[in-house]
N, C-alpha and C positions, 0 to 999 in steps of 0.2 A: 712484721717478721713471721716468717713461716716456722712451724713447730715440726720436727720430723717424728712419726710415731714410735719408730723403733731407731734409736740412733746407733751407729755402728759402734763396736768396741774400739777402745783406744788403741789396740794393736790392729786394727783395719779388719776384723773378723778372722784372723789366723788362728786364735787360740780356741780350744776345746772346753766345753764345760766339764766340770769336774765329774768324775766316775760316781755312779750312786754308792752308798755304803755298803759293804758286804754283808751277807745276811748272818745273823748269828749261827755258830757251830751247831749240828745236828746232835740231839741227845738221844740215844736208843734207850728205850726202856727194856731191860733184859727179859723181865717177867712177862712183857706182851709181845716180845720178839718172836715172830712165828718163821722158823727157818725153812727153806726151801729146798728141794732135791738140788744138789750141786755135785761138782766132781769131787771137790773135798769132805771127807766123812772124818769124825774124829774117832780115834781109837777107843774101843771099849774100856781100856785100862785108864784112860783121861776122863771117861764118863765117871766112872766108879770114883775117881780122885774128886770130882766136882760133888758127887754125891757125898763123900766123907767129909769134905770141908765144911757143906752146907748143912749137913744134919744135925749140928749143934749150934747153927747161927740163930741166935736170939732174935736178931732183928727180923728173921724170914719166918712169917707165919707158916703153919701148916698148910693152908690153902696156895700160899706162893710157891712154897716147896714143891708141892705137887704139880703146880702149873711150870715151874723151872723143868721138873724130870720130864713131863708131857711134851713141851716144847723142843727138849732137846732129842728125845728118842728118835725122831726121824733122821737126825745125821750122824747116828752112831754106827761105827762098823764093827760087827760081832766077830770078824775073823780072827781067829786065834793065831797068836804068831808060830810060824813054822807048821801051820796046817796044810795037810795035804788036800788038794783040791779034786 
């Protein structure tokens, strides 16, 4: 009796192997997030709101708060509403 090294699958080789599992979702660490220059800037009003919310955040160390500010500054738009250009 001759043995075949790789016997064909029962369906004659028409089935595809199952797809690989999906990678886990990416988690962004906001404290180490380095923004890049982009077309979308956040208004200064929103930046001030971020500061106001996080200034009393007990779970955020002073060092982390400063890093949050430093990483957010490059994407803040300082144009005042209704400003004349």
